[in-house]
Structures are given as structure tokens and as C-alpha cells.
C-alpha positions in Angstrom: 134.0 116.8 141.3 134.0 113.1 141.4 131.8 110.2 140.5 128.8 112.0 141.9 128.5 114.1 138.6 127.2 111.0 136.8 124.0 111.1 138.9 122.9 114.5 137.6 120.2 114.6 134.8 119.5 117.4 132.4 116.0 118.8 132.9 114.2 120.9 130.2 112.3 124.0 131.2 108.6 123.6 131.5 106.5 126.2 129.7 102.9 126.7 130.5 100.8 125.6 127.5 98.0 128.0 126.7 96.0 126.0 124.2 93.0 128.4 124.3 94.7 131.4 122.7 92.3 134.1 121.9 93.8 137.4 120.8 92.3 140.9 120.8 91.6 140.8 117.1 89.6 137.6 117.5 87.7 139.1 120.4 87.0 142.1 118.3 85.7 140.0 115.5 83.6 137.8 117.8 81.8 140.8 119.5 81.6 143.0 116.4 78.1 141.6 115.8 76.8 143.2 119.0 77.6 146.8 118.2 80.4 149.3 117.4 83.5 148.3 119.4 85.7 151.2 120.5 88.4 149.2 122.3 89.4 145.6 123.2 91.8 144.8 126.0 93.1 141.4 127.2 95.3 141.8 130.3 98.0 139.3 131.3 96.3 138.7 134.6 94.3 135.4 134.9 91.4 134.3 137.1 91.5 131.7 139.8 91.0 128.9 137.3 94.0 130.1 135.2 91.9 131.5 132.4 92.5 134.9 130.8 89.7 137.4 130.5 89.1 140.3 128.2 87.2 143.6 128.0 85.4 145.2 125.1 84.2 148.8 125.1 81.1 149.4 122.9 79.7 152.5 121.4 76.1 153.0 120.3 74.4 149.9 121.6 70.8 149.8 120.4 69.2 148.0 123.3 71.4 147.9 126.5 69.1 145.5 128.4 69.1 142.9 125.6 72.8 143.5 125.1 73.5 142.7 128.8 71.3 139.6 128.6 73.1 138.2 125.5 76.6 138.9 126.9 76.0 137.6 130.4 78.2 134.7 131.4 80.1 134.3 128.1 83.2 132.1 128.6 
């Protein structure tokens, strides 16, 4: 260990910032309007764009066709 040690720099760890945090409870509250929610799951896996996705299981939906139309392509 000689004079070369002075060339080293301390580097801080980089953490991925997830500014769009949306938890299971928030997802439950957002979709509670559409019907009775049985279960909400947000897996750790992400899509190609790096976005997370979630699933909600509903019970007793009044009009499934209208329900499908309203929920289609929600991001």
C-alpha cells in the first residue's frame, strides 16, 4: 500500500427510487368503489418499463361487462 491509496474515492450505494409508491391498502381503497374486494396482491415483480402491477379479486360485481370496460387499461 503506497501512494496509490490516495486515488481511491468513496462511493455511496445507489438505491432505486420508487416515487410512485402505491400499497395494497391504497389499491383496496381506490377500487372499493367498483365492488366488494376479496383480496389485493402487489407482487415484487415489475413490467418491462419498471412499473409494479397489482391484482384485485372482486366478489359480487353487478355488471361484469361494464366493470370490465371501466377497469380496462388503468395505469
